[in-house]
C-alpha angles and dihedrals in degrees: 000000000000123000114280116265089235131025147142091308095048129254116348118232118276132209102227131183117205119201105227104173090128094053092114108001107040131103109293099249095040091049091053092048091053094049095047094048091054093045094047091046092053089051098044099040108033092161093060117097101234124196128182126199118204137162107295094235090058099043097103093048091049092049088058091055106032121090110277093241092058116091112220122212129186128224129192089222098089098160106095103229095041092044092054095044096048118003099048094050094052091052092046090053092050093047091046091224125191092217141008128204118201132170120242096325125069126217118263095200131041124017120355109257139218104246123210097215105195095196145322097219088126087066099043095040110021091162089078093062136069120247090252091052092048092050093051096044093047087075087069090056092049096048107030091094088075091068115111087212138347129224125189138178105252142026089238092057092044089057091051092050092049090049094051096038107026095180096062124104101228128185125183109222105175129225136228138214109290113268090222087061101042091045096046124111105245117237134161117268110271103179128093127260125264118294112281096022118118118200122187111236095017134282117330090349093136096052118106129163110277092011105092145045121230138222120187128187146074114304105243142112096277096052090059099207093161090063091052092051095047094047094045089048093050090049092051090241097128128054135147087269093047106029134179108247110208120204118191145068134246115277131163128335113017122240133196096279096054097088088049094059100042112000097253148054127288121258116299101007098106090206116131092200094049093221117153142156115334135219122315136075095272142035119307130213098204138065135229113265117251093251090059091053090046089054091053090051090048091054090051094047092049092050096248088121117040119191112206100174114208120352132190124248095265092052092046091049089054091050094050091047093050103038123107087216145338110243108204115172102164117161092223141347141184088225115335107232100188094065090051090047091050093048090051087061095043092251112150113244126223105192139179114253099253127131099249094052091048086054100048096042090049092218092305100112110127092220130011115206125207106227096210098055119054093180092054091045092052090048090052090054093048090053093055108090128192095264091052091050093049093049091049090050091054093046091046093053091051089050093050093049091047098043110034129059130145092225089060090051092051092048092051092049091050092049090052090050093050092047090052093048098048122191099288130089143079126328117287107273117244118255114275120254114257093249093052093054093067097044122118128240135221 
């Protein structure tokens, strides 16, 4: 029998393989989650033997960035889903790992992994996704039962996963603001706006600290940017002198704001007018009238809404530090990283009234907006004065510092792994020879 996973001297070292296929190419928030888990793990558990598998063509670049104690391996399966299902498992079998951590997809060969399942919104609300997205993500639904255990970012998402897949062992582990963001040197955005957007005076020229509101997130139906713009406009919160700066790029099913930012639909919608689902927490069966869309375009053209596209961590840090508020009116999230990022910088958060955002903000949102009632949401904004926003920003920062740390996330993931492994099994494998630790994998 191998040594127990825990004992009088604490947890014994583990040989762990981290799936790192998103290290460079994944969605922004998911890529940061992956990186910070690996970094925090190396710091919190220096006795563990940590391995990281990445696309073979990126292996040398990753070695230059990953913690020195982490051994980096390359795989020819660079596509994320396929790499998880096939490439990661083969390497885990060859390394004889104790545990494997993948993101969203399990392995189909080798040891059963712990899967960080970011969310199952595509199951609960498929109307917010394109047909191509639904087809791809359905593979998760069909294979997730092979996970030894599942971890996810919030208690709200854990409840959804348990409801949709009752047989899974699910543990919420929390997240934190990305270290690349919190450690960045703040600087004003320097890049241009999104293609097709004309801004008088050049990109970001009207932004000054304390003179703008901020929206952060991918531009698609679920993120609900159009609702945020309409409500902020109705409340008198946004003007050319106090604009709404929008950070994010088009991704997935278009929503009503997409033609405002770039004159066309998001990928895969096939709609020339770019119109999509409207406000509310569920699907809608009506469209915005043409005058509403014209008003959104007018706000853009006057500079009351400024689309910045993607920004780097230093630019985003500057925006969070200088914004009057973050307005985040998503219909649903697995976690909701932008509010946590904003709170880490003391930026007041205006959030949609949905369970997961109530959870992650810990009751410290400056304003909570009902998604089904634009008039009530605008009234809530009008009632929030500068002193209230400043106090909420301070309380939110204290909550973020107290509640979110990557080391805590790593410890919770490891505990879930150990619980799934138990104390039975074969003898502890001998350490790998130095040459084997740098070898590639299929």
